[in-house]
N, C-alpha and C positions, 0 to 999 in steps of 0.2 A: 704187523701185517699178517699175523698168524690167522689161519682159516681163510685166507684170500687166495684165489687162483687167478693169475694173470696170463692172458693169451697174447703171445707175441706173433705177429703176422709178418714174416720176413722171408723173401724168396732166396736171398743169398745164403749160401752154405758155409761162408767163411767165418773167421773168428769173431766178427762183430756181433753176430746173432747170439753166439754163446756167451760173450761178455755181457750183452744186454740181458740175457736170461739170468745171469749171476746177480745182477743188482737187486731185483725183488727177492731173490732167494736169500741173499745176505740179510734182508730185512724180515725174513721169516715167512714169506709167501711162497707158494708153489708157482712156478712159471713154466709154460709149455710153448714150444715153437711150432707154428703151422706154416708150411712153405707153399701150400696151394689151397685153392678155394674148397676143394672136397674135404680136406682135413679141417679147415676152419668150420665148415658147416657141421661136420661130425662132432667136433668139440663143443660147438654151441648147443647142439642137441643133447649131448650126453653128459656134459659137465656143468656145474654151477660156477660160472665164471664171474669174477668181480670187476674186471676191467680189461681193456685191450690196448696194446701198443701196436700200431699199424704202420708199416714201412711204406716207402714210396712205391708207386705202381699198384697199390691196392685200394684205390679210391672207392670202388663199389663196395668192397668189403667193409671199409671204414664207415661208409654211409649206412649200410645194412645193420652193422653192429650198433651204431648210434640210434637208428630207428627202433631197435629192440630195447632201448633205454639204458644201455650199458655205457659207462664212461669210456671214451676213446681218446687216446693221445696219438697223434700222427707225427711221424718224423721222416726226415730224409737225410741221406748222407751227403756231406759236402766234401769234395776232394780238394785238398790243398796241394797244388802242383809243386810248390817249393819244398815241402817236407814229406811228400808222398804218404800222407796219412789221411784217414777218413774221420771226420768229426760229425756227430749227429746234429742236425738242425731240428729242434723239437718245438712243436706247437703245444703249449701247455693249457690252452684255454678250452679244452674239450674238443669236440669235433669242429674242424675248420676246413673248408674247401680252399686249397691253395690256388686253384685256378679261378676262383671267383674274384671279380674286381669289385671293390667296395665303392 
């Protein structure tokens, strides 16, 4: 994944976003976290991005990035009450509207 830059759109400032950033970095890509729409737009304008990982609550951002022709993977965190941990629920088939009924 050398020469690739992955944009991670995640509002949460906790450890999950940082662990998520580490995954593409271990594979040789650069990964940047954007926590708000202004930062997302700035990075889209100023950087040559390869793909985006977009967290829950950023539907319009995911849709906009997809419309630009960039691959988008959307995810949401799932809280497991019994073990008190968060696990990502990932949609791997590109852009997908979780609110759309098929």
